[in-house]
C-alpha positions in Angstrom: 73.8 20.2 -27.7 71.2 22.7 -29.6 68.7 19.1 -30.3 69.0 18.6 -26.6 68.0 21.9 -25.9 65.5 21.8 -28.5 63.8 18.6 -26.6 63.8 20.2 -23.1 62.0 23.3 -24.4 59.4 21.3 -26.1 59.0 19.3 -23.2 58.6 22.2 -20.4 56.3 24.4 -23.3 54.3 20.9 -23.3 53.9 20.7 -19.8 52.8 24.4 -18.9 49.9 24.1 -22.3 48.8 21.1 -20.3 48.8 22.4 -16.9 46.4 25.1 -18.7 43.9 23.0 -20.4 43.5 20.5 -17.2 42.4 23.2 -14.6 39.5 24.1 -17.5 38.5 20.7 -18.6 38.0 19.6 -14.1 36.4 23.2 -14.0 33.9 22.4 -17.4 33.6 18.7 -15.8 32.3 19.7 -12.4 29.1 18.7 -11.5 26.5 19.7 -8.7 24.9 17.3 -6.7 21.7 18.7 -8.7 23.2 18.1 -11.9 24.2 14.6 -10.6 20.7 13.6 -9.4 19.0 14.9 -12.8 21.8 12.5 -14.7 21.0 9.2 -12.0 17.2 10.4 -12.5 17.5 9.7 -16.5 19.3 6.5 -16.3 15.4 4.7 -14.4 12.5 3.7 -16.5 9.3 5.2 -15.0 7.1 4.3 -18.2 5.4 1.7 -16.1 5.2 4.0 -13.0 3.8 7.0 -15.3 1.3 4.3 -16.2 0.5 3.5 -12.6 0.3 7.1 -11.6 -1.9 8.6 -14.3 -4.6 5.8 -13.4 -4.6 5.9 -9.8 -4.1 9.9 -9.7 -6.6 10.5 -12.6 -5.1 13.8 -13.2 -3.4 14.7 -16.7 0.1 15.9 -16.9 0.9 14.0 -13.8 4.1 11.4 -13.5 5.5 9.2 -11.1 9.0 10.7 -12.4 7.4 14.0 -11.5 6.4 13.0 -7.8 9.6 11.5 -7.4 11.3 15.0 -8.2 9.2 17.3 -6.1 9.9 14.3 -3.0 13.4 15.1 -3.6 13.0 18.6 -3.0 11.2 18.3 0.2 8.0 19.1 -1.0 4.6 17.0 -1.0 2.4 16.9 -3.6 -0.5 18.3 -3.8 -2.8 20.5 -1.4 -3.6 18.2 1.3 -6.4 20.6 2.7 -8.3 20.3 -0.7 -7.3 16.5 -0.7 -9.0 16.1 3.1 -11.8 18.2 1.9 -12.4 15.9 -1.3 -12.3 12.8 0.8 -15.0 14.5 3.5 -17.1 15.5 0.4 -16.7 11.7 -0.9 -17.8 10.7 3.2 -20.9 12.6 2.9 -22.3 11.5 -0.6 -21.4 7.8 0.6 -23.6 8.5 3.3 -26.3 10.1 0.8 -26.0 6.9 -1.6 -26.8 4.5 1.6 -29.9 6.5 2.5 -32.3 3.9 -0.1 -31.2 0.9 1.6 -31.5 1.9 4.9 -34.9 3.4 4.1 -36.0 0.0 2.9 -34.2 -1.6 6.0 -36.6 0.4 8.2 -39.7 -0.3 5.9 -39.4 -4.3 6.3 -37.9 -3.8 10.4 -41.8 -1.9 10.7 -43.9 -4.6 8.6 -42.0 -7.5 10.5 -43.3 -5.4 13.9 -46.7 -5.7 12.2 -46.8 -9.2 11.6 -45.6 -9.5 15.5 -48.3 -8.0 16.9 -51.2 -9.3 14.6 -49.8 -12.8 15.4 -51.6 -12.0 19.3 -54.8 -12.0 17.9 -55.2 -13.7 14.5 -53.5 -17.7 14.8 -50.6 -17.0 16.8 -47.5 -18.6 15.2 -48.5 -18.7 11.6 -48.6 -15.3 10.5 -45.6 -14.3 12.9 -43.8 -16.8 11.6 -44.8 -16.7 7.6 -44.4 -12.7 7.8 -40.8 -12.9 9.0 -39.9 -15.6 6.6 -41.3 -13.4 3.6 -39.7 -10.3 4.8 -36.2 -11.9 6.2 -35.8 -13.2 2.6 -36.4 -9.9 1.3 -34.0 -8.1 3.9 -31.4 -10.9 3.0 -31.9 -10.5 -0.8 -31.3 -6.7 0.1 -28.2 -7.5 2.4 -26.2 -9.7 0.4 -26.9 -7.6 -2.6 -25.3 -4.3 -0.6 -22.5 -6.6 0.8 -21.7 -8.3 -3.0 -21.0 -4.6 -4.0 -18.5 -3.9 -0.6 -16.9 -7.0 -1.1 -15.8 -6.1 -5.1 -14.5 -2.6 -3.5 -12.1 -4.7 -1.3 -11.4 -7.1 -3.9 -10.5 -4.1 -6.5 -8.6 -2.2 -3.7 -6.0 -5.3 -3.0 -5.8 -5.7 -6.9 -4.8 -2.0 -7.0 -2.3 -2.6 -4.6 -1.0 -5.4 -6.5 -0.7 -3.5 -9.9 1.4 -0.6 -7.6 3.6 -3.3 -5.7 4.7 -4.9 -9.0 4.8 -1.6 -11.0 7.3 0.0 -8.0 9.3 -3.2 -7.4 11.9 -3.2 -10.2 12.2 0.3 -10.2 12.9 0.1 -6.7 14.9 -2.6 -6.6 17.2 -0.9 -9.6 17.4 2.3 -6.9 18.4 -0.1 -4.0 21.5 -1.9 -6.7 23.2 1.6 -6.9 22.7 3.5 -3.7 23.9 -0.3 -1.6 24.6 -3.0 -3.5 23.6 -5.9 -5.5 23.2 -8.4 -2.6 20.7 -6.1 -0.9 18.9 -5.4 -4.1 18.5 -9.6 -4.4 17.9 -10.4 -1.3 15.3 -7.6 -0.7 13.5 -8.2 -4.2 13.4 -12.4 -3.2 11.3 -11.0 0.0 8.7 -8.6 -1.9 7.9 -10.8 -4.3 7.6 -13.8 -1.9 5.6 -11.5 0.1 3.6 -10.2 -2.8 2.7 -14.0 -4.0 1.5 -15.2 -0.3 -0.4 -12.2 0.5 -2.4 -12.6 -2.7 -2.8 -16.0 -2.4 -3.7 -16.2 1.2 -6.6 -13.2 0.9 -7.9 -14.1 -2.4 -7.9 -17.9 -2.0 -8.5 -18.1 2.1 -9.7 -15.0 3.5 -12.1 -13.6 1.3 -14.1 -17.1 0.5 -14.3 -17.5 4.7 -15.4 -14.1 5.0 -18.3 -15.0 2.6 -18.7 -17.8 4.3 -19.0 -16.0 7.6 -21.6 -13.6 6.3 -23.7 -16.5 4.7 -23.8 -18.5 8.2 -24.5 -15.0 10.0 -27.6 -14.9 7.5 -29.2 -18.3 7.6 -28.5 -18.9 11.2 -31.2 -16.4 11.9 -33.7 -18.0 9.9 -35.1 -20.2 13.1 -34.9 -19.2 16.5 -32.4 -22.1 17.2 -29.0 -21.1 17.2 -27.2 -23.9 15.6 -23.9 -21.7 13.3 -22.7 -19.2 15.9 -20.0 -21.2 17.2 -19.0 -21.3 13.9 -19.6 -18.4 12.8 -17.0 -17.4 15.9 -14.5 -20.1 14.6 -14.5 -18.4 11.2 -14.1 -15.0 12.4 -11.0 -15.8 14.7 -9.5 -17.8 12.0 -9.7 -15.1 9.3 -7.7 -12.5 12.4 -5.0 -14.9 12.8 -4.3 -15.8 9.2 -4.3 -12.1 8.6 -2.0 -11.6 11.5 0.2 -14.5 10.2 0.8 -12.7 6.8 1.2 -9.7 8.7 4.1 -10.9 10.9 5.5 -13.6 8.4 6.2 -11.2 5.7 7.1 -8.1 8.1 9.6 -10.6 9.9 11.0 -11.6 6.9 11.8 -8.7 5.6 12.9 -7.3 9.1 15.6 -10.1 9.7 17.4 -9.8 6.0 17.6 -6.2 6.5 20.0 -6.9 9.1 22.3 -9.1 6.8 22.2 -8.4 3.3 22.7 -4.2 3.8 25.8 -5.1 6.0 27.5 -7.1 3.7 27.5 -4.6 1.1 28.3 -2.0 3.6 31.5 -4.2 4.4 32.3 -4.1 0.5 32.0 -0.8 0.2 34.0 0.3 2.9 36.9 -1.9 1.5 36.7 -0.1 -1.8 36.5 3.0 0.0 40.1 2.6 2.0 41.4 0.6 -0.8 40.7 3.9 -3.2 42.2 5.6 0.3 45.6 4.3 -0.2 46.3 5.2 -3.8 47.4 8.7 -5.1 44.2 10.4 -5.9 42.0 8.2 -4.2 40.6 11.1 -1.9 39.1 12.5 -4.4 37.9 9.5 -6.2 36.1 9.3 -2.2 34.8 12.2 -2.2 33.2 11.8 -6.1 31.7 8.9 -5.4 29.8 10.2 -1.6 28.0 13.0 -3.9 26.9 9.6 -6.2 26.0 7.7 -3.5 24.4 10.5 -1.3 22.3 11.4 -5.0 21.0 7.5 -5.7 20.2 7.3 -1.9 17.9 10.3 -2.2 16.4 8.5 -4.9 15.9 5.4 -4.1 14.0 7.1 -0.9 12.2 9.7 -3.1 11.1 6.2 -5.3 10.1 4.7 -2.0 8.0 7.5 -0.4 6.3 8.1 -4.0 5.1 4.4 -4.1 3.8 4.2 -0.2 1.8 7.5 -1.7 0.4 5.7 -4.7 -0.8 3.0 -2.1 -2.7 5.5 0.1 -3.5 7.5 -2.6 -5.3 4.4 -4.3 -7.2 3.0 -1.4 -8.5 5.7 0.5 -11.4 5.7 -1.5 -12.2 1.9 -1.3 -11.5 2.4 2.9 -13.7 5.2 2.6 -16.6 3.2 1.2 -15.9 0.4 3.7 -16.2 2.5 6.7 -19.5 4.1 5.7 -21.1 0.8 4.7 -20.0 -0.6 8.4 -21.1 2.7 9.9 -24.3 2.7 7.9 -25.2 -0.7 9.2 -24.2 -0.5 13.0 -26.4 2.8 13.1 -29.5 0.8 11.2 -29.2 -1.9 13.8 -29.0 0.5 16.5 -32.3 2.5 15.4 -34.4 -0.9 14.7 -33.3 -2.9 18.0 -36.4 -1.4 19.9 -38.8 -1.8 17.0 -37.4 -5.3 15.4 -37.2 -8.9 16.1 -33.7 -9.5 17.3 -33.2 -12.1 14.5 -33.0 -9.6 12.0 -30.8 -7.6 14.3 -28.5 -10.5 14.6 -28.5 -10.6 10.3 -27.6 -6.7 9.9 -24.8 -7.2 12.3 -23.7 -10.3 10.6 -23.2 -8.3 7.4 -22.0 -5.1 9.2 -19.4 -7.7 11.0 -18.7 -9.0 7.4 -18.0 -5.4 6.5 -15.1 -4.9 9.1 -13.8 -8.2 8.3 -13.3 -7.2 4.8 -11.8 -3.8 5.9 -9.1 -5.2 8.3 -8.2 -7.6 5.6 -7.3 -4.4 3.1 -6.0 -2.4 6.1 -3.7 -5.1 6.8 -2.3 -5.5 3.6 -1.7 -1.7 3.4 0.1 -1.9 6.5 2.2 -4.7 5.2 3.1 -3.4 2.2 4.2 -0.1 3.8 6.1 -1.1 6.4 8.1 -3.7 3.3 8.8 -0.5 1.6 9.9 1.5 4.5 12.3 -1.2 5.8 13.9 -1.8 2.7 14.8 2.4 2.6 15.8 2.7 5.9 17.8 -0.5 6.2 19.9 0.4 2.9 21.0 4.2 4.0 23.3 1.6 6.4 26.1 2.0 3.6 26.0 5.6 2.6 25.8 6.3 6.6 28.9 3.9 7.3 30.6 5.6 4.4 
């Protein structure tokens, strides 16, 4: 009898002590959304993206992790006005840097006009044609050297974008895995890698060589008064634009189609798990905690995607300005020289300007393709969170 009373008393004491301890532990282990986000961020490896950010941003102390944290707080890093001012100042500097070649082209056009006027009184045709060939060959060498510089700018811009995407995809897909599911991560990683491979191969192996050939044909076609290669040049120009549109449609369409299937599969799996947890005692608490964790994961994933988009825009803004100034400068000099210069020289300058337009169209197409791919993944993988 006494032994039974002692056992009951010990049980009551144990239960009361447990009741006092459990609330304290629960209070200590409670986590705010900010704490959950900080803990989740520590699970990501931003080392490679930090290196990319330091190279692109060209500023000490700037890391991709800091960029993500700033975006998660709803802010955009940097001062927009100062950045726009920097781009405007760079635009003016590029205009000043192109003054030398514009002056040389103007002098060549004046010399050509002198030979044209002399041909009327001294051996018509001989002085004019030989003078034109000499000045046109000098102009061709000048134009080709200038075009080669802007061609290198376009190549470097493409390589910079590929460099950013290759560093972004592993971390971005890890965030997709956590916030949406393994199926979405696997499917989108395959499509994005396939897209990068297709863009890199199509642009470097097909589009860029075709642009070079287009410019070369445009210059060669003006050596004589006969028109031999204008239709071939038009065919090349049309083919380049079609190739760019096809690559853009293929990659974006592939991501769009996969965004209709994979996230839904993960959403169905997530909904089934949530209903299973709700059916057991204490399941509502588990669902509440998982909602906070998944919501934090979605926020981090979207911040990583926006951070990658900002890096791409920042990296290519300067090359795009260089190519824009190049095109505007040659269009301006062609408009100025048209009244006084030989029409073949004007067509040669115009072919260089058209080649620059094809280069900037290629770079802008790749930019739009990568930005749309990131945006499609970010939006479509939010379905699991919103449906929950």
